[in-house]
Z-matrix of the N, CA and C atoms (Angstrom, degrees):
N
C 1 1.471
C 2 1.523 1 109.17
N 3 1.365 2 111.91 1 131.54
C 4 1.478 3 118.35 2 -179.59
C 5 1.476 4 111.16 3 -93.91
N 6 1.334 5 117.58 4 149.11
C 7 1.484 6 125.49 5 173.10
C 8 1.528 7 103.56 6 -93.52
N 9 1.289 8 117.52 7 98.10
C 10 1.477 9 121.92 8 -175.58
C 11 1.554 10 110.50 9 -59.27
N 12 1.328 11 118.16 10 -42.02
C 13 1.502 12 119.28 11 177.20
C 14 1.450 13 113.96 12 -58.35
N 15 1.355 14 116.14 13 -40.20
C 16 1.448 15 122.04 14 178.91
C 17 1.499 16 108.37 15 -63.50
N 18 1.318 17 116.99 16 -41.69
C 19 1.479 18 119.46 17 -174.31
C 20 1.545 19 108.73 18 -68.41
N 21 1.320 20 118.58 19 -30.41
C 22 1.401 21 121.80 20 -179.81
C 23 1.568 22 114.19 21 -79.41
N 24 1.292 23 111.48 22 -20.20
C 25 1.463 24 117.13 23 177.54
C 26 1.527 25 115.49 24 74.83
N 27 1.383 26 114.82 25 -171.16
C 28 1.447 27 118.95 26 -174.58
C 29 1.507 28 112.98 27 -64.97
N 30 1.408 29 118.02 28 -26.13
C 31 1.458 30 120.01 29 -179.34
C 32 1.542 31 112.34 30 -70.77
N 33 1.393 32 116.97 31 -17.93
C 34 1.402 33 126.21 32 -177.92
C 35 1.509 34 114.33 33 63.00
N 36 1.349 35 115.34 34 24.94
C 37 1.422 36 122.98 35 -177.38
C 38 1.505 37 104.64 36 -154.66
N 39 1.378 38 118.11 37 151.09
C 40 1.477 39 120.34 38 178.92
C 41 1.525 40 105.38 39 -158.26
N 42 1.321 41 113.63 40 160.70
C 43 1.432 42 117.52 41 -179.41
C 44 1.564 43 104.43 42 -85.11
N 45 1.313 44 118.16 43 153.30
C 46 1.459 45 125.34 44 176.11
C 47 1.540 46 106.72 45 -60.00
N 48 1.289 47 120.87 46 -39.22
C 49 1.421 48 123.26 47 -179.56
C 50 1.560 49 109.34 48 -64.14
N 51 1.281 50 122.24 49 -40.50
C 52 1.430 51 120.59 50 175.83
C 53 1.544 52 115.08 51 -70.48
N 54 1.311 53 114.81 52 -32.88
C 55 1.484 54 119.44 53 176.55
C 56 1.494 55 109.19 54 -70.51
N 57 1.347 56 118.64 55 -32.96
C 58 1.411 57 122.42 56 -176.98
C 59 1.463 58 111.90 57 -65.06
N 60 1.373 59 117.36 58 -23.51
C 61 1.441 60 123.09 59 178.25
C 62 1.537 61 108.84 60 -75.87
N 63 1.301 62 118.58 61 -14.03
C 64 1.519 63 120.64 62 -174.62
C 65 1.537 64 112.67 63 -112.62
N 66 1.334 65 116.90 64 -25.78
C 67 1.476 66 122.78 65 177.55
C 68 1.483 67 111.14 66 -139.86
N 69 1.275 68 118.96 67 164.62
C 70 1.448 69 123.20 68 -176.11
C 71 1.562 70 108.38 69 -75.97
N 72 1.361 71 113.37 70 151.41
C 73 1.540 72 119.81 71 173.59
C 74 1.609 73 109.88 72 -51.45
N 75 1.368 74 115.52 73 -37.99
C 76 1.441 75 113.17 74 -177.51
C 77 1.521 76 112.33 75 -67.01
N 78 1.370 77 114.13 76 -36.30
C 79 1.508 78 115.74 77 175.08
C 80 1.533 79 112.15 78 -60.65
N 81 1.309 80 114.49 79 -43.16
C 82 1.501 81 117.93 80 -178.04
C 83 1.500 82 108.22 81 -65.59
N 84 1.318 83 121.81 82 -39.04
C 85 1.496 84 125.25 83 176.49
C 86 1.516 85 107.53 84 -59.64
N 87 1.367 86 115.12 85 -46.91
C 88 1.415 87 119.40 86 -177.98
C 89 1.498 88 114.40 87 -63.22
N 90 1.335 89 117.25 88 -42.14
C 91 1.423 90 123.10 89 176.19
C 92 1.551 91 112.68 90 -61.25
N 93 1.268 92 112.69 91 -43.42
C 94 1.592 93 119.45 92 -179.96
C 95 1.508 94 105.46 93 -65.33
N 96 1.284 95 121.68 94 -50.49
C 97 1.510 96 124.78 95 -179.09
C 98 1.461 97 113.10 96 -59.94
N 99 1.366 98 118.01 97 -32.35
C 100 1.464 99 119.47 98 -178.87
C 101 1.497 100 112.10 99 -88.38
N 102 1.367 101 116.32 100 -5.09
C 103 1.414 102 119.74 101 -178.03
C 104 1.516 103 115.32 102 80.69
N 105 1.315 104 120.44 103 8.80
C 106 1.363 105 123.65 104 172.63
C 107 1.462 106 117.01 105 -70.94
N 108 1.403 107 117.58 106 -23.41
C 109 1.447 108 126.65 107 169.54
C 110 1.554 109 105.42 108 -128.62
N 111 1.299 110 113.34 109 152.08
C 112 1.518 111 120.52 110 176.33
C 113 1.456 112 108.63 111 -133.65
N 114 1.324 113 115.06 112 147.08
C 115 1.521 114 122.65 113 178.44
C 116 1.549 115 105.56 114 -72.84
N 117 1.339 116 112.10 115 126.68
C 118 1.475 117 119.80 116 176.39
C 119 1.518 118 110.89 117 -96.28
N 120 1.304 119 117.10 118 -44.01
C 121 1.403 120 127.63 119 174.13
C 122 1.507 121 108.43 120 -146.16
N 123 1.360 122 121.51 121 165.88
C 124 1.438 123 117.93 122 176.41
C 125 1.600 124 111.32 123 -54.99
N 126 1.335 125 112.38 124 125.39
C 127 1.408 126 116.57 125 179.82
C 128 1.553 127 118.00 126 88.03
N 129 1.330 128 115.04 127 -11.09
C 130 1.525 129 119.80 128 -176.81
C 131 1.509 130 109.86 129 -122.70
N 132 1.247 131 116.04 130 149.06
C 133 1.488 132 126.65 131 -176.20
C 134 1.512 133 110.67 132 -133.07
N 135 1.302 134 114.69 133 162.33
C 136 1.374 135 123.74 134 173.86
C 137 1.578 136 112.21 135 -156.81
N 138 1.222 137 117.73 136 176.68
C 139 1.499 138 122.71 137 175.97
C 140 1.488 139 109.37 138 -75.98
N 141 1.423 140 118.35 139 147.81
C 142 1.433 141 117.82 140 -178.54
C 143 1.553 142 111.85 141 -58.89
N 144 1.265 143 117.03 142 -33.84
C 145 1.481 144 117.36 143 -176.30
C 146 1.540 145 111.31 144 -75.04
N 147 1.268 146 116.37 145 -9.66
C 148 1.535 147 118.92 146 178.70
C 149 1.483 148 115.01 147 -100.49
N 150 1.340 149 115.84 148 -9.12
C 151 1.471 150 117.97 149 -172.66
C 152 1.569 151 117.18 150 -56.99
N 153 1.317 152 114.13 151 -27.84
C 154 1.500 153 116.92 152 -179.65
C 155 1.539 154 112.87 153 -104.98
N 156 1.386 155 115.20 154 12.11
C 157 1.467 156 119.31 155 176.84
C 158 1.471 157 106.61 156 -82.82
N 159 1.308 158 117.41 157 121.15
C 160 1.505 159 122.90 158 -178.05
C 161 1.484 160 111.03 159 -59.45
N 162 1.324 161 117.55 160 -36.71
C 163 1.504 162 120.01 161 -175.08
C 164 1.547 163 107.72 162 -67.25
N 165 1.273 164 120.53 163 -33.28
C 166 1.447 165 123.28 164 176.56
C 167 1.482 166 110.51 165 -75.50
N 168 1.239 167 119.06 166 -42.90
C 169 1.534 168 120.99 167 -176.81
C 170 1.614 169 106.43 168 -66.72
N 171 1.284 170 121.01 169 -40.11
C 172 1.425 171 119.41 170 -177.46
C 173 1.510 172 111.51 171 -71.37
N 174 1.337 173 122.06 172 -23.72
C 175 1.372 174 126.43 173 -179.89
C 176 1.523 175 113.08 174 -60.00
N 177 1.285 176 114.88 175 -34.50
C 178 1.477 177 120.32 176 -175.16
C 179 1.522 178 112.63 177 -131.86
N 180 1.334 179 114.62 178 40.48
C 181 1.444 180 121.04 179 174.10
C 182 1.523 181 109.90 180 -59.29
N 183 1.318 182 119.44 181 129.69
C 184 1.491 183 119.66 182 -179.60
C 185 1.541 184 107.08 183 -60.33
N 186 1.294 185 115.32 184 147.20
C 187 1.468 186 121.77 185 174.95
C 188 1.497 187 108.85 186 -74.18
N 189 1.319 188 112.66 187 144.92
C 190 1.454 189 116.21 188 -179.70
C 191 1.505 190 107.61 189 -111.36
N 192 1.296 191 117.71 190 152.16
C 193 1.485 192 121.38 191 -177.63
C 194 1.497 193 108.62 192 -75.85
N 195 1.336 194 111.89 193 142.58
C 196 1.477 195 117.33 194 178.68
C 197 1.584 196 110.42 195 -60.95
N 198 1.309 197 116.30 196 135.11
C 199 1.468 198 119.84 197 -179.45
C 200 1.509 199 116.52 198 83.26
N 201 1.371 200 115.71 199 5.78
C 202 1.495 201 118.15 200 177.65
C 203 1.503 202 111.34 201 -115.97
C-alpha cells in the first residue's frame, strides 16, 4: 500500500510523469477513478482535500504563452 500524500511530497501535488516513476499507470488510473487523486491541471494531480488550497494551485499553475 502506498502513502499517496508521501508520494506527492510537501508541495501536495505532483506530475503524473513523476508519480509514474513510483507506481504503475494502472494504480494511478485506479486512484483517479476512486477519487483518491484529482486532476489539478493537465498532467498534475493532488489530493481531493487540497484541490481548493491556493498554495497547492499556485505551485503548478500551467504556463501561459507569451503574448496571450
